[in-house]
PAPA-527588 format. One record per residue (C-alpha): residue number from 1; residue in one letter; x, y, z. Coordinates in steps of 0.25 Angstrom, whole numbers. Each point is the difference from the previous one (the first is absolute). Example, Ala and Ser with C-alpha at 12.3 -4.5 7.8 and 13.67 -1.06 7.14 Angstrom:
1,A,49,-18,31
2,S,6,14,-2
END
This chain:
1,M,421,289,523
2,D,-3,-6,-11
3,T,13,7,-11
4,L,0,0,-17
5,R,12,-1,-3
6,I,5,7,-14
7,P,14,0,-8
8,Q,2,11,-8
9,E,10,3,-10
10,T,-2,14,-2
11,S,1,12,11
12,F,-11,9,4
13,E,3,14,-6
14,T,-9,8,5
15,L,-16,-3,7
16,D,-4,15,-3
17,P,-13,-3,-6
18,T,2,12,-11
19,Q,15,-6,-5
20,A,-2,-15,2
21,V,-1,-7,-13
22,V,9,-13,0
23,W,-9,-12,4
24,G,6,-2,14
25,D,-2,12,6
26,V,-14,0,-7
27,G,-3,-11,8
28,I,3,6,13
29,V,-7,10,-1
30,A,-12,-7,-3
31,E,-1,-4,13
32,V,8,12,7
33,F,-12,7,-4
34,D,-14,5,-6
35,R,-5,6,-12
36,L,-16,7,1
37,V,-3,-9,-8
38,R,2,-17,-5
39,Y,-3,-7,-12
40,N,-5,-14,1
41,A,6,-8,-12
42,E,-8,-10,1
43,R,-12,8,-2
44,D,7,11,-9
45,V,-3,11,9
46,C,1,11,11
47,E,-2,-1,13
48,P,0,6,13
49,G,14,3,7
50,L,3,11,8
51,A,-13,7,-3
52,M,-13,-7,0
53,A,-7,7,-12
54,W,2,11,-10
55,E,-6,9,-9
56,S,1,9,-12
57,N,-8,10,-10
58,P,-4,-5,-12
59,E,10,6,-7
60,G,12,-7,8
61,T,6,9,4
62,E,-1,4,14
63,W,2,-14,9
64,T,-4,-2,15
65,F,3,-9,9
66,Y,-5,-6,13
67,L,12,-5,10
68,H,-3,-11,11
69,K,-1,4,13
70,G,11,-5,10
71,V,10,-4,-10
72,L,16,-1,8
73,F,12,3,-4
74,H,10,-9,5
75,H,8,12,8
76,G,-15,-1,8
77,R,-8,14,-10
78,V,-14,-2,-3
79,L,0,3,-16
80,E,-7,13,-3
81,A,-4,7,-15
82,E,14,9,3
83,D,8,-12,-2
84,V,-5,-3,-14
85,Q,1,15,-2
86,Y,13,0,3
87,T,4,-13,-7
88,F,-5,7,-14
89,E,2,14,3
90,R,16,-7,1
91,I,0,-5,-13
92,L,-5,11,-6
93,S,10,11,6
94,S,10,-9,-4
95,V,7,4,-13
96,D,10,-15,-2
97,N,-12,-9,7
98,P,-2,-12,-12
99,C,-14,-1,1
100,K,-3,13,1
101,A,-7,-1,-16
102,L,-6,-13,7
103,F,-7,10,8
104,G,1,13,-10
105,S,-16,2,0
106,I,-2,4,15
107,Q,-2,15,2
108,M,-2,1,12
109,V,-2,-9,13
110,E,-10,6,11
111,T,-6,-6,14
112,F,-13,3,6
113,D,1,-8,14
114,D,8,-10,5
115,L,-4,-12,-11
116,T,-5,8,-11
117,V,10,2,-12
118,R,-1,7,-13
119,F,7,1,-13
120,M,0,12,-10
121,L,4,-5,-13
122,K,4,8,-12
123,A,-8,-10,-10
124,P,-9,-12,-1
125,N,6,-12,7
126,F,-8,-11,1
127,M,11,-10,4
128,F,3,9,14
129,P,-4,-12,7
130,D,7,-8,-7
131,L,12,8,2
132,M,-3,0,15
133,S,6,-12,2
134,S,10,0,-7
135,I,13,-4,10
136,N,4,13,-3
137,A,-11,8,7
138,S,3,-8,13
139,I,-6,11,11
140,L,13,3,8
141,P,-1,8,17
142,R,0,14,-3
143,D,7,1,13
144,V,15,-8,-2
145,E,9,3,-12
146,I,1,-13,-6
147,N,12,-9,1
148,P,0,-6,-14
149,L,6,-12,6
150,H,-7,-1,12
151,P,-15,8,-2
152,I,-11,-1,7
153,G,-16,-5,-3
154,T,-13,-6,1
155,G,3,-14,-4
156,P,-3,-12,5
157,Y,16,-4,1
158,R,10,12,5
159,L,14,3,-3
160,V,11,-4,13
161,R,12,-2,-6
162,N,6,1,-13
163,D,15,-2,-2
164,P,8,-5,-10
165,N,-2,-15,5
166,I,-15,0,2
167,L,-13,7,1
168,V,-9,-3,10
169,L,-14,2,0
170,E,-10,2,12
171,V,-14,-1,0
172,F,-8,8,4
173,S,-11,-4,10
174,S,-7,12,0
175,Y,-4,-1,-16
176,F,-12,6,-3
177,R,-4,-11,-8
178,G,5,-11,9
179,R,11,-6,5
180,A,9,-7,-12
181,F,2,-14,4
182,I,16,-2,-2
183,D,8,7,12
184,R,13,1,-6
185,V,6,3,-16
186,E,14,-1,0
187,V,6,5,-14
188,W,15,-7,0
189,Q,8,7,-11
190,L,8,-14,-5
191,P,7,3,-15
192,E,-2,-14,-6
193,A,16,3,-6
194,G,-2,-9,-11
195,R,-9,-10,5
196,G,-11,-7,-4
197,E,-14,-1,5
198,S,1,-14,3
199,V,11,3,7
200,I,-8,12,8
201,R,-11,-11,1
202,Q,5,-9,5
203,E,7,9,12
204,L,-15,7,3
205,F,-5,-13,1
206,P,8,-11,2
207,D,-12,-10,1
208,G,-1,3,-14
209,N,-16,1,3
210,P,-3,13,-5
211,H,-13,4,-5
212,A,0,7,-15
213,V,-8,11,-4
214,Q,-1,5,-15
215,H,0,15,-1
216,E,-1,6,-16
217,V,6,14,3
218,Q,-7,10,-6
219,G,8,7,-9
220,G,12,-4,-7
221,V,16,1,-6
222,F,2,10,-10
223,M,10,9,-7
224,T,2,13,-1
225,F,8,12,-4
226,N,8,10,7
227,M,-7,14,-6
228,R,7,10,7
229,K,14,-6,-5
230,S,5,2,-15
231,G,5,-10,-10
232,P,-7,-10,-10
233,H,-11,-5,8
234,L,-6,13,-5
235,D,-2,-5,-14
236,I,-15,-7,0
237,S,8,-10,-9
238,F,8,-4,11
239,R,-11,-2,9
240,R,-7,-8,-10
241,A,14,-9,-2
242,I,1,-4,16
243,R,-16,-3,1
244,E,4,-11,-10
245,L,12,-3,7
246,M,-8,-4,13
247,H,-13,-5,-8
248,P,-9,-4,11
249,Q,-2,-14,-7
250,A,14,-1,-5
251,M,2,2,14
252,A,-8,-12,7
253,D,4,-11,-11
254,A,15,3,4
255,L,0,0,14
256,N,-12,-11,2
257,R,-2,6,13
258,P,-16,-6,7
259,A,-2,10,8
260,I,1,12,-10
261,Q,-10,4,-11
262,P,3,10,-13
263,T,-7,13,1
264,Y,-3,10,-9
265,S,-8,10,12
266,L,4,1,16
267,V,-16,-3,0
268,R,0,-12,1
269,K,-15,-4,-1
270,H,0,10,-12
271,D,14,-5,-8
272,Q,-5,-1,-15
273,G,12,-10,-6
274,N,9,-1,-7
275,Q,-7,7,-12
276,R,1,13,4
277,E,14,3,-3
278,E,10,-11,-5
279,E,-1,1,-15
280,M,0,15,-2
281,N,13,2,-7
282,P,6,15,-7
283,L,-7,-5,-12
284,D,-13,4,6
285,A,0,13,-6
286,E,-17,2,-1
287,K,2,-2,17
288,H,15,8,2
289,P,3,9,-13
290,R,9,9,7
291,E,8,-11,5
292,V,0,-9,-13
293,T,13,3,-5
294,M,7,-14,-6
295,E,-7,-5,-13
296,Q,-4,-14,-4
297,Q,13,-3,-6
298,K,10,3,14
299,W,-11,-8,7
300,N,2,-12,-9
301,E,13,2,0
302,V,1,-2,17
303,E,-10,-9,-2
304,E,10,-8,-7
305,D,12,3,9
306,M,-6,-3,11
307,A,-5,-14,-5
308,P,11,-9,5
309,N,2,6,10
310,V,-13,0,6
311,G,-8,-11,-6
312,V,-9,11,-7
313,G,-13,-8,-1
314,I,0,-11,11
315,G,-8,7,10
316,V,-3,14,7
317,D,16,-2,5
318,G,6,3,-14
319,S,-12,10,-5
320,S,0,8,12
321,L,17,3,-3
322,V,-1,3,-14
323,R,-11,11,6
324,A,12,3,8
325,S,9,2,-8
326,A,-6,9,-12
327,W,-5,9,11
328,L,14,1,5
329,K,5,2,-12
330,C,-11,11,-3
331,S,5,6,12
332,N,11,11,5
333,Y,6,-10,5
334,A,15,1,-2
335,G,7,-12,7
336,E,1,6,15
337,T,-3,-8,14
338,V,-11,1,4
339,N,-2,0,16
340,V,-12,-10,7
341,W,-4,-1,15
342,V,-6,-9,4
343,E,-8,-5,10
344,E,8,-8,10
345,G,-6,-14,1
346,V,4,-14,-6
347,N,-12,-1,-11
348,M,5,14,-4
349,E,11,1,-2
350,H,0,-14,-7
351,D,-10,8,-9
352,M,9,9,-4
353,V,11,-11,-2
354,W,-10,-6,-12
355,F,-2,16,-3
356,A,15,2,-2
357,K,2,-13,-9
358,R,-11,7,-8
359,C,6,12,-4
360,E,15,-6,-3
361,Q,-7,-6,-10
362,I,-4,13,-6
363,G,11,9,2
364,L,-6,7,14
365,H,11,3,10
366,V,-4,-1,15
367,N,3,2,13
368,I,-8,-7,11
369,V,1,4,13
370,P,-7,-7,12
371,G,-6,9,9
372,D,-6,4,14
373,V,-15,4,-3
374,V,0,8,16
375,K,13,10,-5
376,A,-7,0,-16
377,I,-12,5,7
378,Y,4,7,11
379,H,13,6,-1
380,N,-3,2,-18
381,E,12,-8,-4
382,L,-6,-2,-13
383,Q,5,11,-7
384,A,14,-5,-10
385,Y,-10,-12,-5
386,D,-6,-1,-12
387,L,-10,-10,2
388,I,-10,-6,12
389,Y,-1,-13,2
390,T,-10,-1,12
391,G,-13,-4,6
392,E,-14,6,6
393,V,-8,-7,10
394,F,-14,5,4
395,D,-10,0,9
396,D,-12,-6,0
397,H,-6,12,-5
398,V,4,2,-13
399,V,-4,11,-9
400,R,6,9,13
401,S,11,-10,-1
402,L,3,3,-15
403,I,-4,18,5
404,T,12,0,8
405,M,10,-7,-7
406,Y,-4,11,-12
407,T,0,11,11
408,F,10,-4,15
409,Q,11,6,-3
410,K,10,-9,6
411,T,-6,-12,-9
412,L,12,-6,-8
413,F,-8,0,-12
414,L,-4,15,2
415,S,14,5,4
416,V,8,-2,-12
417,M,-11,8,-9
418,D,3,13,-6
419,D,-11,13,3
420,H,-7,-5,-11
421,W,-6,-13,4
422,R,0,5,15
423,H,-12,11,-5
424,E,-6,-8,-11
425,L,-3,-11,11
426,E,-2,8,9
427,R,-10,6,-8
428,G,-7,-13,-3
429,C,-3,-3,15
430,D,-5,12,3
431,Q,-9,-3,-11
432,I,-3,-13,3
433,V,-4,3,15
434,A,-9,10,-4
435,M,-9,-13,-8
436,Q,-12,-6,9
437,K,2,-14,-7
438,P,9,-10,6
439,E,0,-6,-13
440,E,2,11,-9
441,R,14,5,11
442,M,6,-14,-3
443,E,-3,3,-16
444,S,4,13,1
445,L,15,-7,8
446,L,-1,-11,-11
447,Q,2,9,-10
448,L,10,11,6
449,E,6,-17,2
450,D,0,-1,-15
451,R,6,14,-2
452,L,13,-3,6
453,I,2,-13,-6
454,Q,-4,5,-14
455,E,10,10,4
456,A,10,-10,5
457,I,4,6,12
458,L,-7,-11,10
459,L,3,-14,-6
460,P,-11,-11,9
461,V,9,-15,0
462,Y,-6,-8,9
463,S,-7,0,13
464,F,3,-12,11
465,S,-7,-7,10
466,E,8,-2,13
467,V,-2,-11,12
468,H,-1,4,15
469,S,6,-11,10
470,H,-7,3,14
471,H,2,-10,12
472,P,-14,-9,-2
473,S,-8,4,12
474,L,0,14,-3
475,R,-14,2,-7
476,D,-8,10,-8
477,Y,13,3,-7
478,H,-3,9,-11
479,V,9,8,-9
480,M,-3,14,-2
481,G,1,4,-16
482,Y,15,6,5
483,G,7,-12,7
484,M,-1,-1,11
485,P,-11,-8,10
486,D,-12,9,6
487,L,4,-1,15
488,R,-14,5,4
489,R,-6,-12,-6
490,L,9,-10,6
491,W,0,-9,12
492,V,7,-13,6
493,K,-9,-13,2
494,R,7,-8,10
495,S,1,-14,0
496,P,0,-10,14
497,T,13,-7,0
498,A,10,14,-5
499,P,8,4,13
500,E,-3,11,5
501,E,10,10,-2
502,S,-1,-5,-15
503,S,-4,17,-1
504,S,5,2,-15
505,Y,-2,-2,-13
506,S,8,4,-11
507,A,-7,5,-15
508,Y,10,1,-12
509,I,-2,11,-13
510,P,8,-4,-11
511,L,7,13,-6
512,W,-1,-1,-15
END
């Protein structure tokens, strides 16, 4: 028996594929379930999953999938087309299902026989196979009502235990793509309790010789606003003041962390650099005529007042504070305390210490409260907060991940958007999936992101990389986009000198 052991600080809330959004939950769902389609990030192409082939009509409004024969669910029944039909009818029949908008183009699902299923769509959707590769499109058995903490799928691992202390996966020997190598996966709930990463790594790898894998996380850290709550943050000038306070380059210079990269887009490879927004100020009348209320003299007065305190003209830090102060004076801010929710984590909380000091320098009063991301997402605990500081971790399919961020109702970003922005984002994504060329979809998504940034609704701050540590015997340790190792590829290279009982191997996944 080869056992992989992973410590984790975040508890599992739900393993229902239509509800899961936290990276830990998503990582387990990925191994317990399969989708009709698999996305190959290395080749940037959709490949067969449970479906061995698919086709569409020329208009992109009918998609037919042909299933593999003999695929078994973990409880022993063979997968049939009616299970696919059940999976998506379950989503569409629920008013409150958070991923309903993601599959909202589906009008009807019909089966021809046990291996053929057709989707009839309301509108053209040439990205439909990509959406079928989403974790949210995992196929469920129709004869078993899902238990959100003990689900049944067709994946390479089946769930055998899930309690507050440990989650255990065991290899599914009858997996239709072939048996996985690792026999057992144990995810232990071990709160860090303030211990540093170096201490945790030492406990996991006492010989001090783990292998390290650096992973560039897709997505990034950002600030957004609770548009469902009244407050000064509903004023665009106030939000622009926050954007200057959270200036990406100023933060990167101040924190001096080698693992972070200042960013102005959540799409890492399409980040356009720091010239996009940082120099905008209230005097840019041609760009923002309706919001310009400050005259040149007032702007100069702000510069003079701020200069002794922030070092105007000495780097990005000082100039961004001047602009922040000017925007704050343009806004309807009246000295009230603004409540800021920050996702728990050493780095994120240190970011907010820096942010609070900058707020103090321009007379903005903030109350910063660290919070549990699981409770915030699944129990809607953000209503009392004005500003939200968090991050979004994409999977390998970045375009689909952005569409999910903008349409899946339980992402932290979308959960605090008002009805206007929810409608605008859903409408924009509906237009994007109707495009035939992938490059046009990405360009349109970047334009949609630009609009959010122009309106100071979304404030990207930095992208980051993280280092996974694992036992040196573990080979082909490949980190998936959402931050978990791909258990389907992992194997053990045995040492001739290792004792036979040494069959447990640790892996450490840092929590940002």
